[in-house]
C-alpha positions in Angstrom: -6.9 -16.1 21.7 -5.8 -13.2 19.4 -5.4 -13.2 15.6 -2.7 -10.8 14.4 -1.6 -10.0 10.7 1.8 -8.6 9.9 1.7 -7.2 6.4 5.0 -6.3 4.6 5.4 -4.9 1.2 7.7 -6.6 -1.1 10.9 -4.5 -2.0 8.8 -1.6 -1.4 10.9 1.2 -2.6 12.2 -0.7 -5.7 8.7 -2.0 -6.5 7.5 1.7 -6.5 10.2 2.8 -8.8 9.4 -0.2 -11.2 5.7 1.3 -11.4 7.4 4.6 -12.9 10.0 2.8 -14.8 8.9 -0.7 -16.0 12.3 -1.5 -17.5 13.7 -1.9 -14.3 11.7 -4.9 -13.6 13.7 -8.2 -13.1 16.9 -6.3 -13.0 19.5 -5.8 -10.1 18.2 -2.3 -8.7 19.9 -0.4 -5.7 17.5 2.5 -4.3 19.3 5.2 -2.2 22.0 7.1 -4.4 24.7 6.6 -7.0 27.5 4.1 -7.0 30.1 6.7 -6.3 28.4 8.5 -3.3 29.1 7.9 0.5 25.5 7.0 1.3 24.1 3.6 2.0 21.7 1.4 0.4 18.0 2.0 1.2 16.8 -1.0 -0.7 17.8 -3.5 -3.1 15.7 -5.6 -5.7 15.7 -9.4 -5.4 18.0 -9.7 -8.2 20.3 -7.2 -6.6 20.2 -9.2 -3.4 21.4 -12.4 -5.1 24.9 -10.7 -5.2 24.8 -10.1 -1.6 23.6 -6.2 -1.7 21.3 -5.4 1.2 20.0 -2.3 3.1 22.5 -0.1 4.9 25.3 -1.3 3.0 27.8 1.4 1.7 26.8 2.2 -1.8 30.3 1.7 -3.1 30.3 -1.6 -1.4 27.2 -2.4 -3.2 28.8 -1.4 -6.6 31.9 -3.7 -5.9 29.5 -6.7 -5.5 27.0 -6.0 -8.4 28.7 -3.3 -10.8 25.9 -4.1 -13.3 23.2 -2.8 -10.8 21.1 0.2 -11.8 21.4 2.8 -9.0 18.5 4.9 -8.2 18.5 8.0 -6.1 15.0 7.3 -4.8 11.8 9.4 -4.4 10.7 9.7 -0.8 7.5 11.5 -1.9 6.3 8.6 -4.1 7.2 6.1 -1.4 5.1 8.3 1.2 2.3 8.6 -1.4 2.0 4.7 -1.8 2.4 4.0 2.0 -0.7 6.2 2.5 -2.6 4.2 0.0 -1.5 1.1 1.8 -2.8 2.6 5.0 -6.2 3.7 3.9 -6.8 -0.1 2.6 -5.5 -1.2 6.2 -8.0 1.3 7.9 -10.8 0.1 6.0 -9.9 -3.6 6.7 -9.6 -3.4 10.3 -10.3 -0.9 13.0 -7.0 -1.8 15.0 -4.0 -1.0 12.7 -0.4 0.3 13.6 2.1 1.1 10.8 5.4 0.0 12.1 7.1 1.6 9.1 6.4 3.1 5.7 6.1 -0.5 4.3 4.9 -2.8 6.9 1.9 -3.0 9.5 0.2 -4.9 12.1 -3.4 -5.5 12.3 -5.7 -7.2 14.8 -8.3 -9.3 13.1 -9.5 -11.1 16.3 -13.4 -11.5 16.1 -13.6 -10.6 12.3 -14.4 -14.4 11.2 -18.2 -13.4 10.4 -16.9 -10.7 8.3 -14.1 -12.3 6.4 -14.0 -16.0 7.2 -11.2 -17.8 8.6 -7.9 -16.0 8.9 -6.4 -17.4 5.8 -9.3 -16.3 3.7 -9.2 -13.0 5.1 -5.6 -12.4 4.2 -6.0 -13.5 0.7 -8.7 -11.0 0.5 -6.4 -8.2 2.1 -3.7 -9.3 -0.3 -6.1 -8.6 -3.2 -7.3 -5.2 -1.9 -3.6 -4.1 -1.6 -2.8 -5.2 -5.0 -5.8 -3.4 -6.3 -5.2 -0.1 -4.6 -1.5 0.0 -5.2 -0.5 -2.6 -7.9 2.1 -3.7 -5.5 2.8 -7.0 -4.0 3.0 -7.9 -0.3 3.4 -10.7 2.1 1.3 -11.5 5.1 2.0 -13.5 8.3 -0.7 -14.9 10.4 -0.2 -15.8 14.1 -1.4 -15.5 17.7 1.2 -13.0 18.5 2.6 -10.0 16.5 6.3 -11.4 17.0 5.4 -14.6 15.2 3.4 -12.7 12.6 6.2 -10.8 11.7 8.7 -13.6 11.4 6.1 -15.5 9.4 5.6 -12.5 6.8 9.3 -12.6 6.3 9.4 -16.5 5.7 6.2 -16.0 3.3 8.3 -13.5 1.2 7.9 -12.7 -1.7 4.2 -12.0 -2.5 3.1 -14.9 0.0 0.8 -15.8 2.7 1.4 -18.0 5.6 -0.5 -18.8 8.8 1.0 -20.4 11.9 -1.7 -22.3 13.6 -2.3 -21.8 17.3 -0.2 -24.0 19.5 2.4 -24.6 16.6 4.5 -21.3 17.3 7.4 -22.8 19.2 7.8 -25.7 16.5 7.7 -23.1 13.6 10.4 -21.0 15.6 12.7 -23.7 16.7 14.6 -24.4 13.4 15.1 -20.7 12.5 18.4 -18.7 13.2 18.3 -16.5 16.2 18.9 -13.7 13.8 15.2 -13.9 12.6 14.0 -12.9 16.2 13.3 -9.1 15.9 15.7 -7.4 18.0 18.7 -9.4 17.8 21.4 -7.8 15.9 25.0 -8.7 15.1 26.2 -8.2 18.8 23.4 -10.3 20.6 23.8 -12.9 17.8 27.5 -13.1 18.7 26.8 -13.3 22.3 24.3 -16.1 21.6 26.6 -17.9 19.6 29.0 -17.9 22.3 26.8 -19.7 24.5 26.1 -22.3 21.7 22.9 -20.7 20.8 22.3 -20.8 17.1 18.6 -21.5 16.6 15.5 -20.2 18.3 15.0 -23.8 19.6 18.4 -23.6 21.3 17.4 -20.4 23.0 14.1 -21.9 24.2 15.9 -24.5 26.0 17.6 -22.0 28.3 16.1 -21.1 31.7 14.7 -17.7 32.0 16.8 -16.9 35.1 20.0 -17.8 33.3 19.1 -15.5 30.4 18.0 -12.6 32.8 21.3 -13.1 34.7 23.4 -13.1 31.4 21.4 -10.3 29.4 19.4 -8.5 32.1 15.8 -7.5 31.1 16.6 -8.3 27.5 17.2 -11.7 28.3 13.6 -12.1 29.9 12.4 -10.6 26.6 14.5 -13.3 24.7 13.2 -16.0 26.6 9.5 -14.9 25.9 10.4 -14.4 22.1 11.7 -17.9 21.9 8.3 -19.3 23.0 6.6 -17.0 20.5 5.5 -14.3 22.7 5.2 -10.6 22.3 8.0 -9.6 24.8 10.1 -6.6 25.0 10.5 -3.6 22.7 7.8 -2.4 20.4 5.6 -5.6 21.4 5.0 -3.9 24.7 2.4 -1.7 23.6 -1.0 -2.4 22.1 -1.8 -2.2 18.3 -3.1 1.4 17.5 -1.4 3.0 20.3 1.4 5.7 19.1 4.0 5.7 21.9 5.9 8.5 20.1 9.7 8.7 19.7 12.2 8.9 22.6 14.2 11.1 20.6 14.7 12.6 17.2 17.8 13.1 15.2 19.0 13.8 11.6 22.4 13.4 10.2 24.3 14.4 7.0 27.4 12.9 5.6 29.1 15.3 3.1 30.1 13.8 -0.3 33.3 15.7 0.1 34.5 16.9 3.4 34.2 20.6 4.1 35.5 23.4 6.3 33.4 26.1 4.4 31.5 27.7 7.2 28.5 29.0 4.9 28.2 25.4 3.8 28.2 23.9 7.0 25.8 26.5 8.5 23.4 25.9 5.8 23.5 22.1 6.3 22.8 22.8 9.9 20.0 24.9 8.9 18.4 22.0 6.9 18.9 19.5 9.5 17.4 21.8 12.0 14.3 22.1 9.8 13.9 18.4 9.3 14.0 17.9 13.1 11.7 20.6 13.7 9.3 19.2 11.2 9.2 15.9 13.1 8.8 17.5 16.3 5.7 19.3 15.1 4.4 16.0 13.2 4.5 14.3 16.7 3.2 17.4 18.7 6.4 17.4 20.7 8.8 20.2 21.9 12.3 19.5 22.9 14.3 20.9 26.1 17.5 19.5 24.9 19.4 19.9 21.7 22.6 18.2 20.6 25.1 18.7 17.7 27.0 15.8 16.5 30.3 16.8 14.6 32.4 14.1 12.8 35.8 15.2 11.3 37.8 13.7 8.4 39.7 11.6 10.5 36.4 10.1 12.0 36.9 11.7 15.3 33.6 12.5 16.7 32.1 15.0 19.3 28.8 15.5 20.7 27.6 18.7 22.6 24.2 19.2 24.1 22.5 22.4 25.5 19.4 22.4 27.5 17.1 25.3 26.5 15.3 27.7 28.8 12.0 27.0 27.1 11.3 23.9 25.0 10.9 24.5 21.3 9.7 22.6 18.1 10.4 25.8 15.8 13.4 25.3 13.0 14.6 28.9 13.7 15.2 28.4 17.3 16.7 25.0 16.8 19.1 26.3 14.4 20.0 29.3 16.4 21.1 26.8 19.4 22.9 24.4 17.2 24.8 27.0 15.3 26.0 28.2 18.5 27.3 24.9 19.8 28.9 24.5 16.4 30.9 27.5 16.6 31.7 27.1 20.4 33.1 23.6 19.5 34.5 23.4 16.0 38.2 23.2 15.4 38.4 26.4 13.1 39.8 25.3 9.7 39.3 21.5 10.3 37.3 19.8 7.5 33.9 17.9 8.5 32.6 14.9 7.3 29.3 14.5 9.1 26.8 16.8 10.9 23.8 15.8 13.0 21.1 17.5 15.0 19.4 15.5 17.9 16.5 16.4 20.0 15.1 15.0 23.2 13.6 15.9 26.6 10.0 16.5 25.7 7.6 18.8 27.3 4.1 19.5 26.5 5.0 23.1 26.0 7.5 25.9 26.9 7.1 28.7 29.4 6.3 32.2 28.2 9.4 34.4 28.0 9.0 38.0 29.6 11.6 39.5 27.4 10.1 42.4 25.3 9.4 41.2 21.7 10.7 37.5 22.3 7.3 36.0 22.9 5.8 37.9 20.1 8.3 36.7 17.8 8.2 33.1 18.9 4.4 33.1 18.2 4.7 34.7 14.6 7.3 31.7 13.8 4.8 29.3 15.1 2.4 30.5 12.7 5.0 30.5 9.9 6.1 26.9 10.5 2.5 25.8 10.7 2.0 27.3 7.2 5.3 25.9 5.9 3.9 22.5 7.3 0.8 22.7 5.4 2.6 23.4 2.1 4.9 20.4 2.7 2.1 18.2 3.3 0.4 19.3 -0.1 3.6 19.8 -2.3 6.5 17.8 -0.5 9.0 18.2 2.0 11.3 20.4 -0.2 8.5 22.9 -1.1 9.3 25.4 1.7 12.8 25.9 3.6 14.6 28.6 5.5 16.6 31.0 3.4 19.6 30.1 5.4 19.3 26.4 4.4 19.0 26.8 0.9 22.7 26.3 0.0 22.6 23.2 2.4 19.9 21.3 0.6 20.6 17.8 0.1 18.6 14.7 -1.1 16.3 13.3 1.5 17.6 9.8 2.1 15.0 7.1 1.6 14.2 5.3 4.7 11.7 3.5 6.8 10.6 6.2 9.0 10.2 9.4 7.2 8.1 12.6 8.0 4.5 12.3 7.4 4.3 8.6 8.1 0.6 7.4 7.9 -0.9 6.5 11.3 1.7 8.5 13.4 1.4 11.6 15.3 -1.3 13.4 17.0 -3.3 13.5 13.8 -3.6 9.7 14.2 -5.2 9.7 17.4 -2.1 8.2 19.0 -1.9 7.8 22.8 1.0 8.7 25.2 4.2 9.5 23.7 7.2 8.0 25.6 9.7 5.0 25.5 9.8 4.6 21.8 13.2 3.6 20.6 15.2 6.5 19.2 14.4 7.6 15.5 17.7 8.3 13.9 17.8 9.2 10.1 21.3 9.4 8.5 20.9 11.9 5.4 23.7 11.5 2.8 24.5 13.9 0.0 
């Protein structure tokens, strides 16, 4: 029988901001941008949550609900630094660790009783080490499955520890709302409610075959989850195995819609940089690039192009994306949102025989490698393409940034496939 921990940092972004500005403690704080911007909330303090403010909510809506809140742009570099501190503690505590996001992780503590004692004692020890290393609070869930451990850590918040004893998983889950099950969003929740399923216990009473017929493979996964099993999605892989992203994309919503070509191209260059950076971080090269273009009236088009050779270079990505834009943009139409999407992984692209092309490609590879080293040392904004300088915008604070600890080839991850899409919306 396995023993899994799920560690979740409490109000992570807000808590890090409080370390730098202690006057924020106890106040309603919103991280993600200013109240008059088009962006969305990245995190809210517990005091702000009492007013109905939550992550992914438009900043302007958050202001309407809690006008007295303190709005903070956020500092992604700080969050990455503290995430790495957490990861270092976890690596020293268990040899089997997976960072699920910037502020949460799974650990396999099976067979460590001689080292740490019973699970509850081990959790208290880990709790203390995290506090000593970061001066931040966390919550820990303990269970025989990662699914139950994750739900348990949420129930233990804030700053708590909860252990679900073996054999008690179904009883623990039964009274919880189905929305508590990882992977159940608004649409699935509505579909389940239509069947009279509101609690996890209601879900557990349905036959596996019925759920599969109604929801397909996801129905079978739901049946397993209702019994407390690791089923479907992220739980299909072992802890410590980095499956890698299925696709990588970055988007930017302008604060004011624009038809200015120079500004649009600069923004596309910046988005191309961000996608290229993430590709290299995961050791991936993309064969297919896609442009997302949304106009003022919210009409949206996507246009993709398959490359002659796979790439992970900012310059090559931007060249293709810029071409897609000019071939599809309604000249003079104002643009609200731009996005750059990469997919179709290959281990490497074939060499090009054209004179000078391969040499230029290799030079850019060396340049980008040097730029990445600078970014690792001084931050993501340390080096940029000249074309992207005017398109600079604040990096949105989110759960899966570049340089996430324990991810990519440097972490010794395994095969790279079948991870859900990594989509990061960047707002000005």
